[in-house]
Structure formats: structure tokens, C-alpha cells
C-alpha positions in Angstrom: 13.9 127.2 -120.0 13.0 124.2 -121.7 11.9 120.9 -120.0 14.1 118.1 -121.0 13.0 114.7 -122.0 14.3 111.3 -121.9 12.1 109.1 -124.2 12.6 105.3 -123.2 11.2 103.0 -125.6 10.5 103.9 -129.2 7.5 102.1 -130.4 4.2 103.0 -132.0 3.0 104.8 -128.9 6.3 106.3 -128.2 6.1 107.9 -131.4 2.9 109.3 -130.7 4.4 110.9 -127.6 7.5 112.1 -129.3 5.5 113.9 -132.4 3.5 115.9 -130.1 6.3 116.9 -127.8 8.6 117.7 -130.6 6.1 120.4 -131.6 6.0 121.9 -128.4 8.1 125.2 -127.9 8.8 124.4 -124.0 10.1 121.1 -124.5 13.3 119.3 -125.7 13.9 115.7 -126.3 17.4 115.2 -125.4 17.7 111.2 -125.4 16.4 107.9 -126.6 16.9 104.7 -125.3 16.0 101.3 -126.4 17.8 97.9 -126.7 17.8 98.0 -130.6 19.9 100.5 -131.7 18.9 100.9 -135.2 15.3 101.3 -134.2 16.8 104.2 -131.5 18.7 105.6 -134.8 15.5 106.0 -137.0 13.7 107.0 -134.0 16.1 110.0 -133.0 16.5 110.9 -136.6 12.6 111.3 -137.0 12.4 113.3 -133.9 15.4 115.2 -133.8 16.7 113.8 -130.7 20.4 114.3 -130.2 21.2 111.3 -127.7 21.0 107.7 -128.9 22.0 106.0 -125.6 22.9 102.6 -124.9 21.4 102.4 -121.2 19.0 104.1 -119.1 21.8 105.7 -116.9 23.1 107.4 -120.1 19.6 108.4 -121.0 18.7 110.2 -117.9 21.8 111.9 -117.5 20.8 115.2 -119.1 16.9 114.7 -118.5 14.4 116.3 -116.4 11.4 114.1 -117.3 11.5 110.4 -118.6 8.4 109.0 -120.5 8.4 105.2 -120.6 7.0 103.7 -123.4 9.0 100.3 -123.7 7.1 96.9 -123.3 5.2 96.7 -120.2 7.4 94.2 -118.5 10.3 96.3 -118.4 8.2 98.9 -116.9 8.7 98.7 -113.4 12.5 98.2 -113.5 12.8 101.0 -116.0 10.6 103.7 -114.1 12.3 102.3 -110.8 15.9 103.4 -112.4 14.4 106.7 -113.9 13.2 107.6 -110.3 16.4 106.7 -108.6 18.1 109.2 -111.3 16.1 112.1 -110.0 13.7 112.2 -112.9 10.1 112.9 -113.0 8.4 110.0 -114.5 5.7 109.1 -116.7 4.7 105.4 -117.3 2.3 103.8 -120.1 0.1 101.6 -118.3 0.1 98.9 -117.1 2.8 101.0 -115.0 4.0 97.4 -113.4 2.6 94.0 -112.5 1.4 94.5 -109.0 0.6 96.6 -106.2 3.4 95.6 -104.3 5.8 97.2 -107.1 3.4 100.3 -107.2 3.9 100.7 -104.1 7.6 100.8 -104.1 7.5 103.2 -107.0 5.6 105.5 -105.1 7.8 105.1 -101.9 11.0 105.6 -104.8 9.0 108.9 -106.0 8.7 110.4 -102.5 12.2 109.7 -101.5 13.4 111.5 -104.4 10.9 114.3 -104.4 10.1 113.6 -108.3 6.4 113.6 -109.7 5.1 109.8 -110.8 2.7 109.1 -113.2 0.9 106.3 -115.1 -0.7 107.1 -118.4 -4.4 106.7 -117.8 -5.2 107.4 -121.6 -8.7 106.4 -121.8 -9.2 109.4 -119.6 -8.5 111.8 -122.0 -10.1 110.3 -125.0 -12.9 113.0 -126.0 -15.8 110.5 -126.0 -15.1 109.3 -122.5 -14.4 112.9 -121.5 -17.7 113.4 -122.4 -19.4 110.7 -121.0 -17.8 111.8 -117.4 -19.1 115.2 -118.1 -22.8 113.9 -118.4 -22.6 111.5 -115.4 -21.2 114.6 -113.2 -23.6 116.4 -114.4 -26.5 114.3 -113.7 -27.6 114.3 -117.2 -28.0 110.4 -117.9 -29.1 109.9 -114.0 -27.7 107.3 -111.6 -25.3 104.5 -113.9 -27.3 101.0 -113.6 -24.7 99.4 -116.0 -21.7 99.4 -117.7 -20.6 97.2 -120.6 -17.5 97.3 -122.5 -16.1 95.1 -125.3 -12.7 95.4 -126.8 -11.1 93.4 -129.7 -8.1 95.0 -130.7 -6.0 94.2 -133.6 -2.7 94.5 -132.1 0.7 95.7 -134.1 3.2 93.1 -134.8 5.8 93.2 -132.0 8.5 91.4 -130.4 6.8 91.1 -127.0 3.6 89.7 -125.7 1.0 91.9 -124.3 -1.5 91.5 -121.1 -5.1 91.7 -122.0 -6.1 91.9 -118.1 -3.5 94.2 -116.9 -3.6 96.5 -120.1 -6.7 97.1 -122.2 -9.2 95.7 -119.5 -7.5 97.8 -116.7 -8.1 101.2 -119.0 -11.9 100.0 -118.7 -11.8 99.3 -115.1 -10.2 102.4 -114.6 -12.9 104.4 -116.1 -15.8 102.8 -114.3 -13.9 103.6 -111.1 -13.8 107.1 -112.2 -17.0 107.4 -113.2 -18.8 105.9 -110.6 -16.5 106.2 -107.3 -15.3 102.7 -107.2 -15.8 99.1 -108.0 -16.0 95.4 -106.3 -14.1 92.7 -108.0 -16.9 89.7 -108.4 -15.4 87.4 -110.9 -12.9 86.9 -113.6 -11.8 84.8 -116.5 -8.6 85.0 -118.5 -7.2 82.7 -121.1 -4.7 81.5 -121.6 -4.8 80.6 -117.5 -1.4 80.5 -115.9 0.4 82.6 -118.7 0.0 86.2 -120.3 -3.9 86.7 -120.6 -4.8 86.8 -124.3 -8.5 87.2 -123.4 -10.2 88.6 -120.3 -13.6 89.1 -119.1 -14.3 90.8 -115.7 -17.5 91.1 -113.9 -17.9 94.1 -111.3 -20.3 95.4 -109.0 -20.6 99.6 -109.1 -21.1 101.1 -105.6 -24.8 101.7 -106.4 -25.2 97.7 -106.9 -25.4 97.6 -110.8 -22.6 95.5 -112.8 -19.5 96.2 -114.8 -18.9 93.8 -117.4 -15.4 94.0 -119.2 -14.3 91.6 -122.3 -11.1 92.3 -124.0 -9.7 89.3 -126.4 -6.1 89.7 -128.5 -7.4 86.5 -130.3 -10.3 88.0 -132.3 -10.1 88.1 -136.1 -12.7 90.8 -136.2 -12.1 94.4 -134.5 -14.4 95.6 -132.2 -14.7 98.3 -129.6 -17.9 99.2 -127.5 -18.6 100.7 -124.6 -22.2 101.2 -123.1 -23.1 103.2 -120.2 -27.1 103.0 -118.8 -28.2 105.6 -116.6 -31.8 106.1 -115.2 -32.5 108.6 -117.5 -30.4 107.9 -120.7 -28.1 105.6 -122.2 -24.8 106.0 -124.3 -22.9 104.5 -126.3 -19.2 104.8 -127.9 -16.3 103.0 -129.7 -14.1 105.2 -127.3 -12.4 107.0 -130.2 -14.4 108.5 -132.6 -18.3 108.7 -132.2 -20.9 109.0 -128.9 -24.3 108.0 -129.6 -27.4 108.4 -127.2 -31.2 108.5 -127.1 -30.6 112.0 -126.0 -29.5 113.6 -129.0 -27.4 116.5 -127.7 -25.1 113.8 -126.7 -24.0 113.0 -130.1 -20.8 113.3 -131.2 -18.1 112.0 -134.1 -14.7 112.8 -134.9 -11.4 111.1 -136.4 -10.4 108.4 -134.2 -6.7 108.5 -135.0 -6.7 112.2 -134.3 -8.9 111.7 -131.2 -6.0 109.1 -129.9 -3.1 111.6 -130.9 -4.9 114.4 -129.1 -5.5 112.5 -125.8 -2.0 111.9 -125.5 -0.9 115.2 -126.1 -3.3 116.4 -123.4 -2.2 114.0 -120.8 1.5 114.6 -121.7 0.9 118.6 -121.4 -0.8 118.0 -118.0 1.8 115.8 -116.6 4.7 118.3 -117.4 2.6 121.1 -116.0 2.3 118.8 -112.9 6.1 118.5 -112.8 6.4 122.2 -113.1 4.0 123.0 -110.2 1.4 124.8 -112.6 -1.5 122.0 -112.1 -2.3 118.5 -110.9 -2.2 115.2 -112.8 -3.7 112.0 -112.2 -2.5 111.0 -108.8 -0.2 107.8 -108.3 -3.0 106.8 -105.4 -5.4 106.3 -108.3 -3.0 104.2 -110.1 -2.2 102.2 -107.2 -5.8 101.7 -106.5 -6.4 100.2 -110.0 -4.0 97.9 -109.7 -4.8 96.6 -106.4 -8.2 96.4 -108.2 -6.5 94.4 -111.3 -4.6 92.3 -108.5 -8.1 91.2 -107.0 -9.4 90.2 -110.5 -6.5 88.1 -111.2 -6.5 86.3 -107.6 -10.5 85.4 -108.6 -9.1 83.8 -111.8 -7.3 81.3 -110.0 -10.0 80.1 -107.6 
């Protein structure tokens, strides 16, 4: 029996999810919901989705799983509605705007006996997968410092992204996954009091080393760089297309767009497998812990 998917939101990331799912033999895209009917119609036509819906309720009626790719400020309410309808639910990061909301979603999933997951997509990007493997194998030694800078050129959109809770959170999530935790030390965001378009974080690893994360949507020149400094070797990557190191055997390169699409495909496949009980997915406890960490950084930005 095919797993039936409801697509909630149909922007650029939703299109990547849908393209991969439409090609899978054991998946059926059954519905799509977006407040913009014209966009929904175009999206449905492109991916062969039979039901164009005018509400979350109608979109979830014939589905087993919901994938939420809508604007970030809609994630919590839409996820809660999907969970209450009895659907396994995967939410793009940020899953919600606070640890309180993350806790509420976890309780709702448990109450309804369904899987709940957040798209920790950076964990599935090949360069970061290789860094994790190198750390776990002891190849680069104990991590002494992690530095991350990201100036993405965002696509035109009708909503405002949050640099702290979105792209900065992805980098913090990697550091926590690789090193077992992070203490929030300092945070500066801009604008202060609105949705941050620039954010700089300073954290401390369990071994005492620093983690610095800087993300800005205001830069006119794009940049993406992650440095991981170990006691034996160092690694540099853009997170998408290459890996460089003083240890030549760690070198790697590939197509950035294909790498990103493959990460989302693998992530979706793993989540759907967990929904069927055939494997595990990133535990919601990890998402809650990340949200709590970002809450602490946010509090530090308002001393």
C-alpha cells in the first residue's frame, strides 16, 4: 500500500520535496494546500497531485503523512492541526517559535500516536555527513573550535525569514550533533526586537572550545563556510559542494544543487520509513533540545 502525502505549502523547498516524492514508487502525493489557489494549481499540475485544497482540514482528509513547507510563522498551528487529524508530520526547520510550542507539538503527537519530525536537513548534506564520520572515527581528533559563516541570497518571498531560528539553528544543530552539546554564551541579533535578519552566536563546546555562528540575510555577496578545527586535522566546507582538509583523503567535491536535493530525498525517505516502523528518524527530543538552545541564545540577545 502506498503512503499518501499531503503537501502543506508549495514554495521552492516544497517543490524539492514533491519532486523526490513523486518519483518514489511507494508514495502517492494526494493533496496540496496553500492560501494562494493559483500557486497550488500550478504546483499540483507539476507533480500530478489530484486534490487542490482550500484548508488544512480538507488536505489531510485522505492523507497518512503531512509535510509542512509553508512560511515559518505558520508551522506550529499547521503542524498541530495535522497531528490532531492523526497524520504523521514532518516540519521544515524552524518547527516552531519556542520550546513551549515544541513541547506542545510533542505532546500532541504522543496523544495521537503519530510520528513527529523536524527537517534537520543540514545533517543529511554530504559534506556534513563526512565531517560527522571523521569526528566519530577520531580522524580529526578532539574538536577544538567550530566557525560558521553563512550569507545566503534568499529567493523573493512574501514572508520574512528569521536568521536566528532558521539558518543559525542549522549550524548550532550540527555542532550539538557532532560534539554532544553546546552552552549558549552570547548572542547579537539585528534588528533587535524584530525578526532577526542577522545573527551572531557564541557557544562553548563540552570540551571548552568555541563555536561561532554568523548568519546574515543583508549581505550583497553570498558566502558559506564552515571550519572544524581538531587536534589532528582541520576541515573546511561550504556545506554543499566541497570538503577541504590538510588530510588529503578527506577532500570531496560535488554539485551543490544535487547535493541539497539528495539530502532532502534521504531525509524524507528516512522519516517515511520511521512512520512505517522500519527505521528511526531524528528524535523529536533533538528538535526540542535545539529549540531550547535557540531560546537561550535569543534571551542573551536581550540582556
